LUMMARPA-955816 format. One record per atom (N, C-alpha, C, O): y, x negated, z negated. Coordinates in steps of 0.05 Angstrom, whole numbers, padded with zeros to 5 digits, always signed. Layout:
N
YXZ ...
// end
This chain:
231
+00363-02354-02715 +00369-02351-02743 +00343-02350-02759 +00325-02336-02751 +00342-02365-02780 +00318-02365-02796 +00316-02341-02814 +00336-02327-02819 +00292-02335-02823 +00288-02312-02841 +00296-02321-02869 +00301-02344-02875 +00298-02301-02888 +00305-02307-02915 +00283-02325-02928 +00289-02342-02945 +00258-02321-02920 +00236-02337-02931 +00239-02366-02923 +00232-02384-02938 +00248-02371-02898 +00251-02398-02889 +00277-02411-02897 +00278-02434-02907 +00299-02396-02894 +00326-02407-02899 +00335-02405-02928 +00353-02419-02936 +00322-02387-02943 +00330-02383-02970 +00352-02363-02974 +00364-02354-02954 +00357-02355-02998 +00378-02335-03004 +00396-02346-03025 +00387-02358-03045 +00422-02343-03022 +00442-02352-03042 +00445-02330-03062 +00460-02311-03058 +00431-02333-03084 +00429-02311-03104 +00455-02299-03113 +00457-02274-03114 +00476-02315-03120 +00501-02303-03129 +00514-02284-03109 +00526-02264-03117 +00512-02290-03083 +00523-02273-03063 +00509-02246-03063 +00521-02225-03062 +00482-02247-03064 +00467-02222-03065 +00474-02207-03090 +00475-02182-03089 +00478-02221-03112 +00485-02208-03137 +00512-02193-03136 +00515-02171-03146 +00531-02206-03123 +00558-02194-03120 +00556-02168-03104 +00566-02147-03113 +00542-02169-03081 +00540-02145-03064 +00523-02123-03078 +00530-02100-03077 +00502-02132-03092 +00485-02112-03106 +00500-02098-03128 +00498-02074-03131 +00516-02113-03143 +00532-02101-03165 +00553-02081-03153 +00558-02060-03165 +00565-02089-03131 +00585-02072-03118 +00572-02046-03108 +00584-02024-03110 +00548-02048-03097 +00534-02024-03088 +00527-02006-03111 +00530-01981-03109 +00519-02018-03134 +00513-02002-03157 +00538-01987-03167 +00536-01964-03175 +00560-02001-03168 +00585-01989-03176 +00593-01966-03158 +00602-01945-03167 +00590-01970-03132 +00597-01950-03113 +00580-01925-03116 +00589-01902-03113 +00554-01930-03122 +00536-01907-03126 +00544-01890-03150 +00544-01866-03149 +00552-01904-03171 +00562-01889-03196 +00587-01873-03189 +00590-01850-03198 +00605-01885-03174 +00630-01871-03167 +00625-01846-03150 +00637-01825-03154 +00606-01849-03132 +00599-01826-03115 +00586-01804-03132 +00591-01780-03128 +00568-01812-03150 +00554-01793-03167 +00574-01778-03185 +00570-01754-03191 +00594-01792-03195 +00613-01780-03215 +00635-01765-03201 +00642-01743-03209 +00647-01777-03181 +00671-01766-03168 +00666-01753-03141 +00682-01738-03131 +00644-01761-03129 +00638-01750-03102 +00653-01765-03081 +00653-01756-03057 +00666-01787-03088 +00682-01802-03068 +00673-01831-03067 +00662-01841-03086 +00678-01843-03044 +00671-01871-03040 +00696-01887-03031 +00711-01878-03015 +00699-01911-03042 +00721-01928-03035 +00717-01941-03008 +00735-01952-02996 +00692-01940-02998 +00685-01955-02974 +00679-01937-02950 +00672-01946-02929 +00680-01911-02954 +00674-01892-02933 +00692-01897-02909 +00717-01897-02912 +00680-01901-02886 +00695-01906-02861 +00706-01934-02859 +00722-01940-02842 +00697-01952-02876 +00707-01980-02876 +00683-01999-02877 +00661-01993-02886 +00688-02023-02868 +00669-02045-02870 +00681-02067-02887 +00703-02078-02881 +00668-02073-02909 +00678-02093-02928 +00664-02120-02924 +00639-02120-02925 +00678-02141-02918 +00667-02167-02914 +00672-02185-02937 +00694-02186-02948 +00652-02200-02945 +00655-02219-02967 +00647-02247-02959 +00624-02251-02950 +00664-02266-02961 +00659-02294-02955 +00655-02309-02981 +00675-02316-02994 +00631-02313-02988 +00625-02326-03014 +00633-02355-03014 +00639-02366-03036 +00634-02368-02991 +00641-02397-02991 +00671-02401-02997 +00678-02418-03012 +00688-02385-02984 +00717-02387-02988 +00727-02369-03009 +00751-02371-03017 +00710-02350-03019 +00719-02332-03040 +00739-02311-03029 +00757-02303-03044 +00736-02303-03004 +00755-02285-02992 +00741-02259-02984 +00717-02259-02978 +00756-02237-02985 +00745-02211-02977 +00763-02199-02955 +00787-02206-02953 +00752-02180-02940 +00768-02167-02919 +00757-02139-02915 +00733-02135-02913 +00775-02120-02912 +00768-02092-02908 +00775-02085-02879 +00798-02087-02871 +00756-02075-02864 +00761-02067-02836 +00756-02037-02834 +00735-02027-02841 +00776-02023-02824 +00774-01994-02820 +00758-01989-02795 +00763-02000-02773 +00738-01972-02798 +00721-01965-02775 +00734-01941-02760 +00743-01922-02772 +00734-01943-02734 +00746-01921-02718 +00729-01896-02720 +00705-01897-02725 +00742-01873-02716 +00728-01848-02717 +00711-01844-02692 +00712-01859-02673 +00695-01823-02692 +00678-01817-02670 +00695-01814-02644 +00716-01801-02645 +00685-01825-02622 +00699-01823-02597 +00685-01803-02578 +00660-01804-02576 +00700-01787-02565 +00688-01766-02547 +00671-01778-02526 +00652-01765-02516 +00677-01803-02518 +00662-01815-02496 +00641-01835-02505 +00628-01848-02489 +00637-01836-02532 +00617-01855-02543 +00589-01847-02534 +00582-01823-02535 +00573-01867-02526 +00546-01862-02516 +00527-01855-02539 +00505-01845-02535 +00536-01860-02564 +00518-01855-02587 +00529-01833-02605 +00514-01815-02613 +00554-01834-02613 +00564-01816-02633 +00580-01792-02623 +00590-01776-02639 +00582-01789-02596 +00596-01765-02586 +00579-01740-02588 +00556-01742-02596 +00590-01718-02581 +00575-01692-02583 +00553-01691-02563 +00533-01677-02567 +00556-01706-02541 +00535-01707-02520 +00527-01736-02515 +00534-01748-02495 +00512-01748-02534 +00505-01776-02532 +00485-01782-02509 +00468-01765-02503 +00489-01805-02496 +00470-01813-02475 +00447-01829-02486 +00425-01829-02476 +00453-01843-02508 +00432-01859-02521 +00421-01843-02545 +00436-01838-02564 +00396-01835-02544 +00385-01817-02564 +00361-01830-02579 +00351-01819-02598 +00353-01854-02570 +00330-01867-02582 +00337-01896-02589 +00355-01908-02576 +00323-01906-02608 +00328-01934-02616 +00316-01953-02595 +00297-01946-02582 +00329-01976-02592 +00318-01996-02574 +00293-02009-02586 +00287-02006-02609 +00278-02022-02568 +00255-02037-02577 +00265-02061-02593 +00275-02080-02582 +00261-02060-02620 +00272-02081-02637 +00262-02109-02630 +00278-02128-02627 +00236-02111-02626 +00224-02137-02621 +00234-02148-02594 +00239-02172-02592 +00237-02131-02574 +00246-02140-02548 +00276-02148-02549 +00284-02167-02537 +00292-02132-02564 +00320-02137-02566 +00327-02163-02582 +00344-02179-02574 +00313-02166-02604 +00319-02189-02622 +00301-02213-02618 +00307-02235-02627 +00280-02209-02603 +00262-02232-02599 +00244-02238-02622 +00231-02259-02622 +00242-02220-02641 +00224-02223-02664 +00218-02196-02676 +00233-02177-02672 +00197-02195-02692 +00189-02170-02704 +00207-02163-02728 +00220-02181-02739 +00206-02138-02736 +00222-02129-02759 +00209-02137-02785 +00200-02120-02801 +00208-02163-02791 +00195-02172-02815 +00208-02198-02823 +00219-02213-02807 +00207-02204-02849 +00218-02228-02860 +00196-02249-02864 +00201-02271-02875 +00171-02242-02856 +00149-02261-02860 +00152-02285-02841 +00162-02282-02819 +00142-02307-02850 +00144-02332-02834 +00123-02331-02812 +00100-02324-02817 +00131-02338-02788 +00112-02338-02766 +00092-02361-02770 +00099-02382-02780 +00067-02356-02763 +00046-02376-02766 +00038-02385-02738 +00031-02369-02721 +00038-02411-02734 +00029-02423-02709 -00001-02422-02708 -00015-02423-02729 -00012-02422-02684 -00041-02422-02680 -00047-02442-02658 -00052-02434-02635 -00046-02467-02664 -00048-02488-02644 -00075-02502-02644 -00082-02516-02625 -00090-02499-02666 -00115-02514-02668 -00139-02495-02669 -00137-02472-02675 -00162-02506-02663 -00187-02491-02665 -00196-02489-02694 -00186-02504-02711 -00215-02471-02699 -00225-02468-02726 -00239-02494-02736 -00238-02500-02760 -00250-02508-02717 -00264-02533-02725 -00245-02555-02734 -00253-02573-02748 -00220-02552-02726 -00200-02573-02733 -00185-02566-02759 -00167-02581-02767 -00192-02544-02771 -00178-02535-02795 -00197-02531-02819 -00221-02527-02815 -00186-02531-02842 -00201-02527-02867 -00183-02511-02886 -00159-02517-02888 -00194-02492-02900 -00178-02477-02919 -00173-02493-02944 -00189-02511-02951 -00152-02487-02959 -00146-02501-02984 -00170-02498-03004 -00176-02518-03018 -00183-02475-03005 -00205-02472-03023 -00228-02490-03015 -00241-02502-03033 -00234-02492-02989 -00255-02510-02980 -00248-02539-02986 -00265-02555-02995 -00222-02546-02982 -00214-02574-02987 -00216-02581-03017 -00224-02603-03024 -00210-02561-03034 -00211-02566-03063 -00239-02571-03073 -00243-02583-03094 -00259-02562-03058 -00287-02565-03066 -00300-02590-03055 -00323-02596-03062 -00286-02605-03039 -00297-02630-03027 -00300-02651-03049 -00282-02655-03065 -00323-02665-03049 -00327-02686-03068 -00310-02710-03062 -00301-02725-03079 -00305-02714-03035 -00287-02736-03027 -00266-02723-03009 -00271-02713-02988 -00241-02725-03019 -00219-02711-03004 -00205-02729-02984 -00185-02722-02973 -00216-02753-02979 -00205-02771-02959 -00176-02777-02963 -00165-02778-02985 -00162-02782-02941 -00134-02788-02941 -00118-02763-02936 -00123-02750-02915 -00100-02755-02954 -00084-02731-02951 -00056-02739-02943 -00042-02752-02958 -00048-02730-02919 -00021-02736-02909 -00004-02711-02911 -00010-02690-02900 +00019-02714-02925 +00037-02692-02928 +00061-02696-02909 +00075-02716-02912 +00064-02679-02890 +00084-02683-02868 +00110-02668-02873 +00126-02666-02855 +00114-02657-02897 +00140-02644-02904 +00162-02665-02907 +00156-02689-02910 +00187-02657-02905 +00209-02676-02911 +00207-02688-02939 +00195-02676-02956 +00218-02711-02942 +00216-02725-02968 +00227-02708-02991 +00216-02708-03012 +00249-02694-02986 +00261-02677-03007 +00241-02656-03016 +00240-02650-03040 +00226-02644-02998 +00206-02624-03006 +00182-02638-03020 +00171-02627-03039 +00175-02661-03011 +00153-02676-03023 +00160-02682-03052 +00142-02682-03070 +00185-02688-03058 +00194-02695-03085 +00194-02670-03103 +00191-02672-03127 +00197-02646-03091 +00196-02622-03107 +00168-02618-03119 +00165-02612-03142 +00148-02621-03102 +00120-02618-03111 +00102-02629-03090 +00108-02629-03066 +00079-02639-03098 +00058-02649-03079 +00032-02652-03094 +00032-02654-03119 +00011-02653-03079 -00015-02657-03091 -00017-02687-03099 -00006-02704-03086 -00032-02692-03121 -00032-02719-03133 -00042-02740-03114 -00033-02763-03116 -00060-02734-03095 -00071-02754-03077 -00057-02755-03050 -00066-02769-03032 -00035-02741-03048 -00021-02739-03022 -00003-02763-03017 +00009-02775-03036 +00000-02770-02992 +00018-02791-02983 +00039-02779-02965 +00032-02764-02947 +00064-02785-02970 +00086-02774-02954 +00088-02787-02927 +00091-02812-02925 +00087-02771-02906 +00091-02781-02879 +00105-02758-02863 +00092-02744-02849 +00132-02755-02866 +00146-02733-02854 +00142-02731-02824 +00139-02751-02810 +00141-02707-02814 +00136-02702-02786 +00156-02716-02768 +00149-02726-02747 +00182-02716-02777 +00202-02730-02761 +00197-02759-02758 +00202-02771-02737 +00186-02772-02779 +00178-02800-02778 +00154-02804-02760 +00152-02823-02745 +00135-02786-02762 +00111-02787-02746 +00117-02786-02717 +00105-02800-02701 +00136-02770-02709 +00144-02767-02681 +00154-02794-02669 +00150-02799-02645 +00166-02811-02686 +00177-02836-02677 +00159-02860-02682 +00164-02882-02672 +00138-02856-02697 +00121-02878-02706 +00102-02888-02683 +00093-02872-02667 +00098-02914-02683 +00078-02925-02664 +00051-02925-02677 +00048-02917-02700 +00031-02933-02662 +00003-02931-02672 -00001-02948-02696 -00015-02940-02715 +00011-02972-02697 +00007-02990-02720 +00018-02978-02745 +00006-02980-02767 +00042-02966-02743 +00054-02953-02767 +00036-02930-02776 +00033-02926-02800 +00025-02915-02757 +00008-02893-02765 -00017-02903-02779 -00026-02891-02799 -00028-02925-02769 -00052-02936-02781 -00046-02945-02810 -00063-02942-02828 -00023-02957-02814 -00016-02965-02841 -00012-02942-02859 -00020-02943-02883 -00001-02920-02849 +00003-02896-02866 -00024-02884-02873 -00028-02874-02895 -00042-02884-02854 -00068-02872-02859 -00085-02888-02878 -00104-02878-02891 -00078-02914-02881 -00092-02932-02900 -00122-02931-02895 -00138-02927-02914 -00130-02934-02870 -00158-02933-02864 -00175-02954-02878 -00165-02976-02882 -00199-02947-02885 -00217-02966-02898 -00232-02984-02878 -00246-03002-02885 -00228-02978-02853 -00241-02993-02831 -00225-03018-02825 -00206-03017-02809 -00231-03040-02838 -00217-03065-02834 -00218-03074-02805 -00199-03086-02795 -00241-03069-02792 -00244-03078-02765 -00224-03063-02747 -00214-03074-02727 -00218-03038-02754 -00198-03023-02738 -00171-03036-02740 -00157-03038-02720 -00163-03045-02764 -00138-03058-02767 -00137-03084-02752 -00117-03090-02738 -00158-03099-02754 -00159-03125-02739 -00159-03120-02709 -00146-03135-02694 -00173-03099-02701 -00174-03093-02673 -00147-03085-02662 -00139-03094-02641 -00132-03070-02678 -00105-03061-02670 -00087-03085-02667 -00071-03087-02648 -00089-03104-02686 -00071-03127-02685 -00079-03146-02661 -00061-03158-02649 -00105-03147-02655 -00114-03164-02633 -00112-03151-02606 -00115-03164-02585 -00107-03125-02606 -00104-03111-02581 -00130-03105-02566 -00130-03102-02542 -00152-03105-02581 -00178-03100-02568 -00195-03083-02586 -00190-03082-02610 -00215-03070-02575 -00232-03052-02591 -00260-03065-02595 -00277-03052-02607 -00265-03089-02586 -00291-03101-02588 -00298-03107-02617 -00281-03116-02633 -00323-03100-02625 -00332-03107-02652 -00324-03087-02673 -00330-03092-02696 -00312-03065-02666 -00304-03045-02686 -00328-03030-02696 -00345-03022-02680 -00330-03025-02722 -00352-03010-02733 -00348-02981-02728 -00326-02971-02725 -00371-02966-02728 -00370-02937-02723 -00366-02923-02750 -00385-02911-02761 -00342-02925-02761 -00336-02913-02787 -00315-02891-02783 -00294-02896-02770 -00320-02868-02793 -00302-02846-02790 -00288-02841-02816 -00300-02835-02836 -00261-02844-02816 -00245-02840-02840 -00234-02811-02840 -00223-02802-02820 -00238-02797-02862 -00229-02769-02864 -00199-02769-02870 -00190-02782-02889 -00185-02755-02854 -00156-02752-02857 -00149-02722-02857 -00156-02708-02838 -00135-02713-02877 -00127-02685-02879 -00097-02684-02878 -00083-02701-02890 -00086-02664-02864 -00058-02661-02861 -00048-02635-02873 -00061-02614-02868 -00027-02636-02888 -00017-02612-02902 +00014-02611-02900 +00027-02631-02897 +00024-02586-02900 +00053-02582-02901 +00059-02558-02919 +00042-02551-02936 +00082-02546-02916 +00089-02523-02934 +00072-02499-02928 +00059-02487-02946 +00071-02490-02903 +00057-02465-02896 +00037-02469-02874 +00026-02449-02864 +00031-02493-02865 +00010-02497-02845 +00019-02497-02817 +00003-02495-02799 +00045-02499-02812 +00055-02500-02784 +00061-02528-02775 +00050-02537-02755 +00077-02543-02790 +00083-02570-02783 +00059-02588-02784 +00056-02607-02769 +00040-02581-02801 +00015-02597-02803 -00001-02595-02777 -00014-02614-02769 +00000-02572-02764 -00013-02569-02738 +00000-02586-02717 -00014-02598-02700 +00027-02586-02717 +00041-02603-02698 +00035-02633-02703 +00031-02648-02684 +00033-02640-02729 +00027-02668-02736 -00001-02675-02727 -00006-02697-02718 -00020-02656-02730 -00047-02661-02722 -00049-02668-02692 -00062-02686-02684 -00034-02653-02676 -00035-02658-02647 -00023-02685-02641 -00033-02700-02623 -00001-02692-02655 +00011-02718-02651 -00008-02741-02659 -00011-02761-02644 -00021-02738-02681 -00040-02758-02690 -00062-02762-02670 -00070-02784-02664 -00073-02740-02661 -00095-02742-02641 -00086-02756-02616 -00100-02772-02604 -00061-02750-02607 -00051-02762-02582 -00047-02792-02586 -00055-02808-02569 -00034-02800-02608 -00028-02828-02612 -00054-02845-02617 -00056-02866-02606 -00072-02834-02633 -00097-02849-02638 -00114-02850-02614 -00128-02869-02609 -00114-02828-02598 -00130-02827-02574 -00120-02848-02554 -00135-02860-02540 -00093-02850-02552 -00082-02869-02532 -00089-02898-02539 -00089-02915-02521 -00095-02903-02565 -00102-02930-02573 -00133-02933-02577 -00142-02953-02588 -00148-02913-02567 -00177-02913-02570 -00186-02915-02599 -00206-02928-02604 -00171-02903-02617 -00178-02904-02645 -00186-02877-02657 -00193-02874-02680 -00185-02856-02640 -00190-02829-02650 -00218-02826-02661 -00222-02811-02680 -00238-02839-02649 -00265-02835-02658 -00270-02847-02686 -00292-02843-02697 -00251-02862-02697 -00254-02873-02723 -00244-02854-02745 -00245-02861-02769 -00234-02831-02737 -00222-02813-02756 -00233-02785-02752 -00239-02776-02730 -00235-02771-02774 -00241-02742-02774 -00216-02728-02785 -00210-02729-02809 -00202-02716-02767 -00176-02703-02773 -00180-02674-02779 -00193-02660-02763 -00168-02664-02801 -00169-02636-02807 -00142-02626-02818 -00129-02640-02834 -00134-02603-02808 -00110-02590-02818 -00116-02571-02840 -00136-02556-02838 -00101-02571-02862 -00105-02553-02884 -00090-02527-02878 -00065-02527-02880 -00104-02506-02870 -00091-02482-02861 -00076-02468-02884 -00085-02467-02907 -00053-02458-02877 -00036-02444-02897 -00020-02462-02915 -00003-02453-02930 -00026-02488-02914 -00010-02508-02929 -00010-02504-02959 -00028-02492-02970 +00010-02515-02971 +00013-02515-03000 +00018-02487-03011 +00013-02480-03034 +00030-02470-02994 +00034-02442-03002 +00008-02428-03007 +00005-02414-03027 -00011-02433-02989 -00038-02421-02993 -00053-02435-03016 -00069-02422-03029 -00048-02460-03019 -00060-02475-03042 -00053-02461-03068 -00069-02457-03086 -00027-02455-03071 -00017-02442-03095 -00029-02414-03099 -00033-02405-03121 -00034-02400-03076 -00045-02373-03078 -00075-02373-03084 -00085-02357-03100 -00090-02391-03071 -00119-02390-03072 -00132-02410-03091 -00155-02405-03100 -00119-02432-03097 -00131-02453-03113 -00119-02457-03140 -00132-02456-03161 -00092-02462-03140 -00078-02469-03165 -00053-02452-03168 -00032-02459-03158 -00055-02430-03182 -00032-02412-03186 -00008-02425-03200 +00014-02416-03198 -00014-02447-03215 +00008-02461-03229 +00023-02481-03211 +00043-02492-03219 +00013-02485-03186 +00027-02503-03168 +00054-02491-03160 +00055-02468-03153 +00075-02507-03161 +00102-02496-03155 +00104-02484-03127 +00094-02495-03108 +00118-02462-03125 +00123-02449-03100 +00153-02447-03095 +00168-02443-03114 +00161-02451-03071 +00190-02450-03065 +00195-02438-03038 +00218-02437-03029 
// end
């Protein structure tokens, strides 16, 4: 299951539950009674249905709520759930420091090279840097070397000719700068590894300087351009 940061939150549903909680708090403060005590109230926002489930009372043999409970401590949350008690997005760490560049460092470059945005097209349409080219990670996974070369729009004409002729003879020693970016810097690392593998298999890797923009567009909005849309 994704976190709220990754999967998003359906605002109206949260608003319904929040308003109900506020109403219940007022009722308890005024009357000392709760309409939901001992019950579990379920709300299906999609179908517009609600359901009240009565919770059973304490059981003498219960390992937790009996007078002599056997379980007296909380379980290890991270071990039980497979993740930490946080809604923060996990950050991959697949590349070395030499293969990455911070958004602030990238913004100060006099020549920003080719910027490849590997987010889905729908996200690219929401916002993107002006010099970015869309190349979704899912497309990159299926792309052959020639398609990748076309996307990178390399200035090395000999490399294009070499690829079409199936040989590396006569290629100039020109390194084209390529920067890869995504939303938070995770997919861009996966894309970097794919690019290195595909270009290396065609003996074209030495013609490129590949760098991942760490933290992605989220970090760009935090450190470089506060007006850049965040989602």
